[in-house]
N, C-alpha and C positions, 0 to 999 in steps of 0.2 A: 368783348363782343363775341357771341357764339359764331362758329364757322357755319356757312350754309352747307347743307347736305347736298350731295351730287344729284340726288333725285329731285331736289327743289329748284336747282338752277335751270334757266331757260336758254342760256347761251349754248349754242350747238357745239362749239369747241370744247367747252368745259364738260358737257354732257357725254362726249364720246371718249374722254380720257380713260385709261385703265386706272385701277385703284391707286397705284403708286404715283401716277401722274397727277391725279386730283389731290392726293395727300400732300404733294409738294407745293401746290399753288394755293390750296384752300386757306391756310393760315394767313395769307396775305390779301385775301379778297375783302375789300371794304365796300359795303353797299352804298350806292350813290344814286340820287335822282339826276336825270339828264334833261333839264328843261330846254325848250326850243331856244336856239340862239347862243347857248353857252359854248365858249371856245375850249376845246379839250387840248389842242396842240396849237401853239402860236408859231407861225412860220418864222424861221430864223432864231427861235429861242430854244434853249436846251429842253430835252424831254424831261418831264418830272414823273408822269404816270402813264400807264397804258390803261385802256378801258375795255372790259368785256361787256358787250351790250346784252341785256335780257330782252329789251324792247326798244323801239325808237330807231332812228336812222341818223348816222353821222355822214357828213359830206367832207371829202378831201378836196380843198379848193386851192388852185394856184392863181396868183395874181401878179401883176406887174407894177412898177413904180407909178405908172400913170393910171392906175385903178382899173385896168382891164382884169376881169375875173372869169374863170370857168371851172366847173367841177371836173376833176380828174378821175374820181371814183367815189364809191359810197360803201358804207359798212353798216351792218345791223347785227341781229342776233346770231348771224352765222360766223361772226369774227370778232376782231378787236382792233382798236386804234393804237398807234404808237409802236407798231411792230418793227419799225426801223431801228429801234434800240437793240434788236437782236441781230442786226446786220452790221454791227460795228459803228453805227452812227450815233452821235450825241444830239443831233437836231436835224430838221429837214426844212426845205423852203416852203412846203405846203402847210396850209392851215386846216385843221380839222375842227368842224363845228357841228352842233346838233341841228338838223333840219326838221326832224319829227321827234317830239318829246318822248321820253321813255325812262328806263332805269337800267341799272347794271351794277358792275363792280369795278372799282379802280384798284390798281396795283402799282406800288412804287417801282420805278424802273430797276433799281438795284435788286429789289426783291424778285422781280420777274426774271432777271438774268440769273440770279442765284437758283431759283426754282428750276429753270431750264437746264442749268448745269447738273442739278440733282436728278432730274427726270428726263430720260431720253424720249419717252412717250410724249411728254408735254412739248419738248423742243421740236420734235419732228411733226407733231400735229400743227403747231403754229407755222412751221416752215411750209407745210403743205397748203395752209391757208394763204400764205404770202404768194406761193406759186399761182393759186387761183386768182388772187387779187391782181397780179400782173397780167393774167389773161383777161380779166375784166377791163383793165385800163387799156389794153391793146385793142379790144373791140370798141371801146369808147373812142379811141383815136380814129379807127376805121369808120365808125358811124359818123363822126363829126365831119369827115372829108367826103363821104360818099352818099349820105342820106339827106333827104329834105328835113326841114324842121319837124314836120309831122311824124316822120319815121323815127327821128331821134327822140322825140317826145314819147312815142309809143314804147320804145325800148326802155326809156328811163322810168315810165310809169310801171312797167312790168317788174323792173328791178325793185322799185319801192314796194310794190304789191307783195313781193316775196318776203319782205321784211316787216310787214305789219300784220296784225290779227284782224281778219275781216276784209271787206272790200272797199272801205273808206280810207282815203289818204288825206291828211290835213296839210294842204299845200296852197300857197298863194301864188297869183300870177307873177308878182314881183320876184318871189324866190325862184320860180321856174325860169324866169328870164335870166337871172344870175347864173343858175346852174347850166343853162344851155347856151349862154353867151350870146343872147339875142335881145332885141328890144321887146318891151312888154306887149305892144300891139301885135307882134308876131306870135307871141305865146297865145294871146287871146284868139287870134285867127286859127292857129293850129288846134287849139282845144275845141273850137266851134266845129271845125272840120271833122275831127275824130268823134265828137259827140254826135254830129249829124249822121255818121255811119252807124251809130248805135252801140259803139264799143264802150263808151264811158258816159257818165252824167256829171257835169261840172256845176258846182254851186260855189258861192263866195267862200273861199278858204277851204274848200273840200272838193275832192274828185273821187267819184265812186266807179269802180271797175264793174262794168255790166256784162261784157262778153270777152273774157280773157283769151279764149282760143282765137277769136278773130283778131284781137290785138297782137297776139304772137305772130299770126300770119302777116299782119300789116307791118310788123317790125322787119320783115323781109330778111331773115337770117342773121340779123345783128344781135338777137337775143337767143340765149339757150346754150351756147358752147361753154362759156365759163361756168354756168350753172350745172351743166352735166359733169364738168370736170370736178366741181365741188362734191357732187353726189358720189362720183367714182372714188375720190380720194378720202373724203371725210364722212359724208352722210347727208341726210335730207335737211332742208331748212325747217326744222320743227323743234 
């Protein structure tokens, strides 16, 4: 299978690598569809592959034995899943699943580790992404304990908007309830409130961002810091 050229890939991490860094990882990139609902990493099971997203969104979900679940973080074209393998771990308790379908490349864990040993550029770029992801999850924790459901939802919609092309996000109320760890009626009420302000337009299975700037203001400081850190250390989400 021919290797994808660097100008062709839409994953931001792959696109900013220097020539040596991309040459180290390119032979191991396997194109893959990422349909909605597919599990990329099963919590408590050994890592097998990391995934560089070209499009779509993956959710990192933590759950308990009694089936309580909440999203701890999300990843799209700005990053990759399975990065814990580069931190000395062979598995993690979180499950990573695709919440918005897309496509990308998968890389066997041993191949990713080998490529990172070969290329300092590749290794350091992924480590900078991990730093930004930790910042994202820190703000998620702060948002969960300090914001209303409406504020949390606004932040989460902005994060999804960063990772899709266009203003439409394919999301159901049921999935939103899982991600925000609330009951479905609470999601419906929050969506109606934000829609009433004119920030979004919600239809069955789809949410359209209408006024992004107003949505950012409504998120009340919980959105923007990790995103600025990404731009500072890596580059734009494009």
